[in-house]
N, C-alpha and C positions, 0 to 999 in steps of 0.2 A: 475665708477667706471661701467662696462655696464653690463649689466644682462647677465647671462649664458644664450645659445637658446636653449637649450635641459632642463635649468632649466625649466623655461617657459611654453615648450610644457609638464615635469614631473607634475607641481602643475595642469595643465589640467583636464592631463585625472586625478590623483587624488578628481579635484573638481568635476569634471564628473561625473564618479564612486561616491565618498562617498553623493553627491545631487539627483542624478538622475536613479539610478541601487539599487539595496538592496544587492549588493557584499561584502562580510566583507570588513572590516578595511583591516583583516590579509592579504586579497590576496592581495588587491590591491601595496601595501605596500612589498611585498617578490616581485611583479613585478615593479617595478620598480625598487627593489633589495636596500629596501633602510633594512637596520641589524636591527633587535629585539635586541630596550634596557630588558625589563621584562628577569631578565635571570628566572623564572621557565618554561616563556611562553616560551624561544632560547631551554629549556632544555625537552619538549613535543611538538616542529615542529622539526620532524623528514622528514618529506615527501614533500616533493616541489611542497604538491596544485596544478599536472598538471593540471588533469581536469578543475578544476576551473574554474583555468588561463586561462586557452583555453576560457572557455563559456567567463570571460570576457573583454579576449582580442578583441572574436569574438562582442559584444556589442561593444565598442570601436573604433575597424577597423569600425561599419554599420554606427556607429554616425559620423564620418571625413569624411567618407564618403557623409554622405547626411546634412550637411553641404561643404561640396565645393562647391555646384551647388550655395550656396549662396556667393560666391566672387567673389571681384568688379575687373577687371585688371586696373588697372596702365599705362597706357603706357607715354612717354615722348610726345609730341609734334614734331611732325618733318620740320622740314628748309622748304618749299614751292623749 
């Protein structure tokens, strides 16, 4: 079964945020729309953390933009 491309992209996002930045786990989970499983955390998570998510997504955008310069384009060999 083929992996859903969005799942791979979300996984890459979580790896980057978790390993390369100081953003809290909870904010990353909100950004990728994961539902909180801890009932106590759900009860106190009334805000959307919008300003913090905005900063995190800007960091992600800068990372993705910088990584785009390392792309190798592969083209099919054209027939002569």
